[in-house]
Backbone as a ProteinNet text record, in pm:
[ID]
protein_1_A
[PRIMARY]
XXXXXXXXXXXXXXXXXXXXXXXXXXXXXXXXXXXXXXXXXXXXXXXXXXXXXXXXXXXXXXXXXXXXXXXXXXXXXXXXXXXXXXXXXXXXXXXXXXXXXXXXXXXXXXXXXXXXXXXXXXXXXXXXXXXXXXXXXXXXXXXXXXXXXXXXXXXXX
[TERTIARY]
-445	-462.7	-547.9	-530.3	-600.3	-734.6	-829.4	-977.2	-975.5	-902.8	-910.7	-815.4	-710.4	-602.1	-515.2	-526.4	-424.9	-299	-270.5	-123.4	-61	-123.8	-51.4	-76.6	-189.1	-227	-154.2	-132.5	-74.1	74.2	154.3	302.6	314.6	210.1	202.3	185.4	74.9	54.1	176.4	241.2	344.8	456.3	500.4	592.8	546	424.7	374.5	400.1	367	357.4	526.1	612.6	743	791.8	756.1	802.1	742.2	642.2	588.8	638	709	755.9	662.1	529.5	444	422.7	432.9	438.9	308.5	201.8	70.7	-52.6	-154.7	-267.7	-330.2	-323.6	-387.5	-330.7	-188.5	-121	-180.5	-199.9	-238.9	-386.8	-474.3	-593	-582.4	-487.4	-454.3	-409.9	-331.9	-267.5	-401	-484.1	-589.9	-691.3	-716	-794.3	-728.1	-596.2	-527.8	-554.5	-524.7	-540.6	-688.8	-792.8	-937.2	-942.2	-884.5	-892.6	-823.7	-699.6	-616.9	-660	-703.9	-728	-879.6	-961.8	-1096.2	-1086.5	-1182.3	-1202.3	-1074.5	-989.4	-883.9	-951.1	-878.3	-919.8	-893.6	-943.2	-949.8	-777.7	-705.5	-576.6	-503.2	-549.5	-480.6	-552.8	-658.7	-725.3	-651.5	-613.9	-561.6	-428	-344.8	-209.4	-235.7	-333.9	-360.3	-398.4	-455	-493.5	-371.6	-282.7	-136.6	-64.9	-68.3	2.3	-49.3	-185.1	-251	-200.5	-220.6	-184.7	-43.4	58.8	187	207.9	123.6	114.1	75.7	-19.7	-82.3	16.4	98.5	181.7	311.3	349	459.8	424.7	288.1	232.1	234.8	213.9	188	352.5	455.1	571	574.2	495.8	487.1	604	641	767.8	708	582.7	554.4	412.6	351	218.4	200.6	163	151.4	16.9	-60.7	-180	-166.5	-248.3	-258.1	-405.4	-433.4	-558.1	-595.2	-710.1	-764.4	-758.2	-724.8	-764.2	-891.7	-887.4	-1016.9	-1132.8	-1072.4	-1156.2	-1221.2	-1181.5	-1226.5	-1346	-1465.9	-1577.8	-1584.2	-1609.7	-1616.2	-1477	-1371.7	-1251.3	-1206.4	-1152.6	-1111.2	-967.9	-921.9	-804.8	-737.9	-609.6	-541.3	-444.9	-435.5	-352	-245.1	-125.3	-9.4	60.1	66.8	123.8	244.8	353	477.1	483.7	488.7	485.5	625.1	703.4	850.7	847	970.5	981.7	952.5	945.6	923	775.7	691.9	526	484.3	393.6	336.7	209.8	188.6	57.3	81.3	-32.8	-31.2	-29.1	53.5	54.1	-38.9	-120.7	-238.2	-361.1	-367.3	-501.5	-476.1	-358.8	-350	-393.3	-332.5	-370.6	-517.4	-585.1	-727	-798.1	-755.7	-812.1	-797.5	-675.1	-646.7	-748.2	-766.8	-838.8	-999.5	-1047.3	-1176	-1202.1	-1095	-1104.1	-1035.7	-1055.2	-961.1	-973.6	-1083.8	-1093.9	-1028.2	-1003.5	-969.2	-822.2	-764.6	-660.6	-568.2	-431.2	-334.1	-197.1	-147.6	-8.1	91.2	197.7	316.2	413.8	491.1	587.5	704.3	699.2	777.8	718.4	613.1	548.6	475.4	435.2	345.5	221.1	116.5	-19.9	-103.3	-154.9	-227.7	-365.5	-432.2	-597.3	-658.6	-771.6	-851.4	-998.1	-1023.3	-1161.5	-1273.6	-1388.3	-1510.7	-1569.6	-1651.2	-1720.6	-1766.7	-1824.3	-1918.1	-1795.1	-1677.3	-1573.8	-1493.7	-1494.8	-1448	-1554.4	-1674	-1766.2	-1802.3	-1775	-1775.7	-1654.8	-1544.4	-1435.8	-1424.7	-1558.3	-1571.7	-1505.4	-1448.2	-1355.6	-1231.2	-1191.4	-1075	-959.6	-850	-751.7	-686.5	-675.5	-620.2	-706.7	-820.2	-929.1	-932.9	-925.9	-924.8	-811	-689.9	-571.3	-583.7	-621.4	-657.9	-760.5	-860.6	-946.4	-883.9	-798.2	-731.4	-639.9	-563.7	-473.5	-543.9	-668.9	-748.1	-798.3	-835.8	-873.6	-726.2	-630.3	-504	-458.2	-495.5	-459.9	-534.9	-642.6	-714.5	-630.6	-540.7	-479.7	-329.2	-309.1	-170.7	-176.7	-40.3	-8.9	-29.6	-95.3	-121.8	-4.6	118.7	237.5	268.3	252	298	206.5	73.4	-23	10.3	33.1	69.5	182.9	290.4	409.8	388.1	296.6	291.1	196.6	105.7	12.7	72.7
4531.5	4485.1	4563	4600.6	4705.6	4672.8	4751.7	4724.7	4585.5	4616	4482.5	4380.2	4421.8	4316.9	4291.3	4378.8	4350.2	4381.5	4474	4524.9	4384.2	4304.6	4199.6	4066.5	4065.2	3937.9	3908.7	3997.3	3988.4	3934.7	3993.6	3961.2	3826.6	3796.1	3658.4	3566.7	3578.9	3494.5	3454.9	3557	3565.2	3473.8	3480.6	3409	3276.3	3238.6	3129.2	3033.2	3101.8	3041.7	3010.8	3110	3082.2	2968.6	2949.3	2853.5	2717.9	2725.6	2588.9	2551.5	2640.3	2627.9	2571.1	2616.9	2592.1	2436.5	2362.3	2209.9	2144.8	2204.3	2127.7	2223.5	2201.6	2267.4	2269.4	2155.8	2147.2	2250.5	2255.3	2352	2484.3	2535.3	2672	2705.6	2576.8	2605.9	2594.6	2516.7	2519.1	2647.3	2717.5	2839.6	2952.1	2939.3	3020.1	3014.4	2875.9	2838.3	2902.4	2887.3	2921.5	3074.8	3138.7	3294.4	3323.7	3246.5	3281.3	3241.5	3158.9	3132.4	3259.7	3286.7	3374.6	3522.8	3559.6	3708.4	3742.9	3638.7	3649.1	3623.4	3658.3	3637.6	3713.8	3641.9	3713.3	3810.6	3924.7	4001.6	3953.1	4048.9	4001.7	3993.3	4066.8	4062	3926.1	3868.7	3748.3	3631.6	3637.9	3551.8	3547.5	3663.4	3676.8	3638.4	3632.6	3566.5	3433.3	3370.1	3225.2	3170	3257.1	3202.2	3219.2	3300.8	3310	3184.1	3147	3010	2898	2892	2766.5	2762.1	2863.7	2860	2803.6	2868.4	2822.6	2666.4	2615.7	2485.4	2391.3	2459.4	2393	2398.9	2495.5	2515.5	2396.4	2383.8	2311.9	2168.9	2133.9	1989.3	1952.4	2060	2046.9	2045	2093.5	2118.6	2252.5	2348.2	2447.1	2561.9	2634.1	2726.9	2845.8	2885	3016.6	3053.1	3154.8	3217.8	3349.6	3410.8	3570.3	3591.7	3676	3756	3865.4	3909.4	4024.4	4084.7	4187.1	4255.6	4337.8	4344.8	4445.2	4596.4	4689.5	4843.2	4852.6	4928.4	4945.6	5026.6	5112.1	5174.4	5119.2	5002.5	4903.3	4832.8	4852.7	4768.2	4649	4530.7	4407.9	4343.8	4405.5	4339.6	4219.6	4136.8	4019.1	4004.4	3950.8	3931.9	3798.3	3792.6	3672.2	3632.9	3486.6	3425	3333.9	3350.2	3248.2	3173.9	3049.4	2950.1	2899.8	2900.3	2856.5	2712.2	2607.9	2482.7	2415.8	2427.9	2362.9	2205.8	2154.6	2028.8	1911	1969.7	1874.3	1878.8	1956.4	1975.7	1829.3	1793.4	1688	1651.6	1743.4	1736.5	1629.1	1563.8	1470.2	1557.5	1522	1622.5	1614.3	1478.3	1466.9	1513.5	1502.2	1578.7	1725.9	1779.1	1914.4	1977.5	1907.1	1934.9	1925.2	1809.3	1815.9	1944.6	1974.6	2064.2	2200.1	2224.7	2365.4	2354.8	2244.4	2238.8	2249.7	2234.9	2244.7	2383.6	2466.8	2607.3	2705.9	2645.6	2689.2	2860.5	2908	3055.2	3120.8	3051.3	3116.2	3068.8	2954.1	2897.9	2860.6	2900.1	2875.3	2826.2	2720.3	2683.8	2708.6	2778.4	2807.3	2710	2713.4	2617.6	2631.6	2737.1	2761.6	2705.1	2647.7	2568.6	2677.6	2793.4	2872.8	2881.4	2849.5	2820.1	2957.5	3017.2	3149.1	3125.4	3150.9	3136.4	3273.1	3286.3	3412.7	3344.7	3362.8	3317.6	3370.2	3297.8	3345	3462.6	3545.3	3635.4	3564.1	3451.6	3379.7	3326.4	3270.3	3235.4	3354.4	3444.1	3568.2	3603.2	3622.2	3654.3	3546.7	3428.4	3311.4	3332	3371.3	3400.6	3520	3594.6	3729.2	3836.7	3824.9	3914.9	3925.9	3794.4	3812.2	3741.1	3792.1	3741.7	3608.5	3631.5	3492.7	3377.3	3399.3	3317.1	3239.1	3323.2	3292	3195	3223.4	3139.1	3026.1	3013.4	2889.4	2823	2857.4	2784.1	2718.1	2787.6	2721.8	2610.7	2647.2	2561.8	2408.4	2432	2301.1	2226	2321.1	2239.3	2165.6	2232	2172	2045.6	2062.3	1946.4	1796	1826.3	1725.8	1656.4	1722.6	1665.9	1605.4	1572.4	1516.2	1386.6	1346.2	1219.5	1121.2	989.2	903.9	842.7	832.4	795.8	901.6	1027.6	1130.1	1147.7	1117.5	1161.1	1066.5	943.1	851.4	909.7	961	999.1	1126.4	1224.5	1353.9	1358.6	1244.9	1251	1269.6
2962.4	2845.8	2761.9	2646.4	2558	2545.9	2503.3	2468.9	2387.5	2274.7	2185.8	2208.2	2269.4	2302.3	2197.9	2092.7	1956.6	1996.5	2090.8	2111.3	2172.1	2245.7	2312.9	2227	2173.3	2095.2	1985.8	1888.1	1772	1792.5	1870.4	1891.3	1959.3	2049.8	2109.4	2009	1916.1	1830.4	1724.4	1695.3	1604.8	1682.8	1777.9	1864	1873.1	1904.4	1927.1	1773.9	1677.6	1550.2	1510.2	1543.8	1518.2	1602.5	1730.4	1813.8	1748	1732.6	1660.7	1533.2	1459.1	1319.2	1236.6	1220.6	1134.7	1093.6	1196.6	1183.7	1147	1176.7	1158.8	1156.4	1088.1	1073.2	1224	1286.1	1420.6	1519.1	1504.5	1605.6	1574.2	1439.6	1412.5	1501.9	1499.2	1555.5	1720.7	1764.5	1906.7	1956.5	1870.5	1917.3	1917.8	1818.6	1814.7	1944.8	1964.4	2095.3	2206.4	2229.8	2350	2351.2	2242.8	2248	2292.1	2243.8	2278.6	2447	2492.6	2643.6	2694.4	2659.8	2734.1	2722.4	2610	2573.4	2520.4	2518.2	2455.3	2312.2	2248.5	2087.4	2022.6	1936.9	1880.2	1773.6	1745	1643.3	1509.9	1430.8	1273.8	1232.2	1262.8	1238.1	1270.5	1390.8	1435.8	1335.3	1308.3	1218.2	1089.3	1020.8	909.9	920.5	1009.7	1029.9	1051	1102.4	1104	956.2	882.9	747.1	658.9	690.1	610.3	649.8	775.9	833	777.3	760.1	724.1	565.4	489.4	344.3	336.4	421.1	404.3	424.4	517.1	542.7	425	367.1	256.1	129.3	112.2	14.8	43.8	170.7	222.4	177.3	208	189	35.7	-49.7	-173.1	-247.7	-172.6	-250.2	-352	-316	-414.4	-374.6	-490.3	-451	-427.8	-470.2	-433	-487.8	-431.4	-447.9	-466.8	-565.4	-575.8	-611.2	-544.1	-547.4	-609.5	-724.4	-777.1	-756.7	-674.9	-646.4	-754.4	-827.4	-905.6	-834.2	-931.6	-880.2	-819.7	-704.3	-614.3	-715.3	-803.7	-876.4	-1000.2	-1023.2	-1132.7	-1086.1	-1141.4	-1077.6	-1158.3	-1085.9	-1136.9	-1161.1	-1154.1	-1180.9	-1075.3	-1127.3	-1021.2	-1016.7	-893.7	-861.1	-948.2	-949.3	-1004.1	-919	-922.5	-817	-926.8	-891	-980.4	-880	-901.5	-817.1	-887.9	-818.6	-900.3	-853.5	-926.6	-889.1	-850.6	-979.6	-939.2	-985.8	-989.3	-1015.8	-924.6	-783.2	-666.6	-632.1	-686	-655.5	-666.7	-555.1	-535.1	-627.9	-722.2	-791	-909	-941.5	-1055.6	-1179.9	-1262.1	-1404.5	-1459.6	-1485.8	-1573	-1511.7	-1387.3	-1301.5	-1329.5	-1312.8	-1315.8	-1456.3	-1570.2	-1691.3	-1718.6	-1654.9	-1672.6	-1598.5	-1477.7	-1414.3	-1476.9	-1539.1	-1610	-1730.8	-1803.4	-1911.8	-1887.4	-1778.5	-1727.9	-1702.2	-1687.7	-1641.4	-1749.4	-1867.1	-1985.5	-2003	-1964.4	-1970.3	-1834.4	-1733.4	-1610.5	-1552.9	-1608.1	-1560.4	-1684.1	-1653.8	-1755.1	-1680	-1751.4	-1698.4	-1801.7	-1756.9	-1832.5	-1844.7	-1951.4	-1953.1	-1852.6	-1764.5	-1653.1	-1516.3	-1541.1	-1436.8	-1333.1	-1396.8	-1319.9	-1352.4	-1258	-1269.9	-1245.9	-1346.3	-1320.3	-1321.4	-1224	-1198.4	-1165.1	-1246.5	-1216.1	-1167.5	-1047.9	-1005.3	-1065.5	-1061.9	-1118.2	-1015.4	-1050.8	-958.3	-839.8	-868.6	-752.6	-659.6	-712.2	-600.7	-541.2	-596.3	-533.8	-414.3	-450.1	-342.4	-246.9	-271.1	-177.1	-65.5	-111.9	-50.2	49.7	25.7	97.7	59.3	-76.9	-130.8	-56.2	18.6	94.6	10.7	-10.5	-98.7	-24.3	90.3	178.9	153.1	192.2	174.1	26.1	-69.7	-207.7	-230.4	-198.5	-195.5	-141	-2.5	49.7	-24.7	-74.4	-144	-278.1	-350.9	-465.9	-413.4	-305.2	-254.3	-205.1	-153.3	-128.9	-243.9	-350.5	-478.9	-538.5	-527.3	-590	-498.4	-373.9	-268.8	-315.1	-413.6	-452.7	-571.3	-625.5	-751.2	-714.6	-565.4	-538.2	-604.5	-638.7	-685	-574.2	-607	-508.6	-431.5	-491	-409.3	-320.4	-344.7	-240.8	-155.8	-155.9	-78.6	65.8	36.8	138.9	222.3	142.9	220.7	295.1	257.3	312.2	432	465.6	570.8	722.1
[MASK]
+++++++++++++++++++++++++++++++++++++++++++++++++++++++++++++++++++++++++++++++++++++++++++++++++++++++++++++++++++++++++++++++++++++++++++++++++++++++++++++

């Protein structure tokens, strides 16, 4: 085993995630725990892969079509990233709750007629996410998860 274990851990993690077919959040954490037992504390790259898998599970639960993240140029001080979520007609979000959510963030969120939600975080939200784009996306997806239509929240548990 290498000193960090990344050479063996990352392919193993990928194989395990594919084998599980991203079925549940609990399974992602089970794989991480298993890696810890087998290889020691997983490196940052493995945690980043887990974050991506968790974001995909959240998107699947909300029936979202896509998520794009635009990072600001590194040489621009104070610039913030932007997240664009493609909702689609099968998204489980309650339209009224979504419109209220966007209205509360009128300077930072916009919903297009093509059902694309563009959100720019506050500097505080970006800082709280550790300036980590994946954490920022997961935070937004958690917020959107609170806007699920009541009839679909029962079906998707």
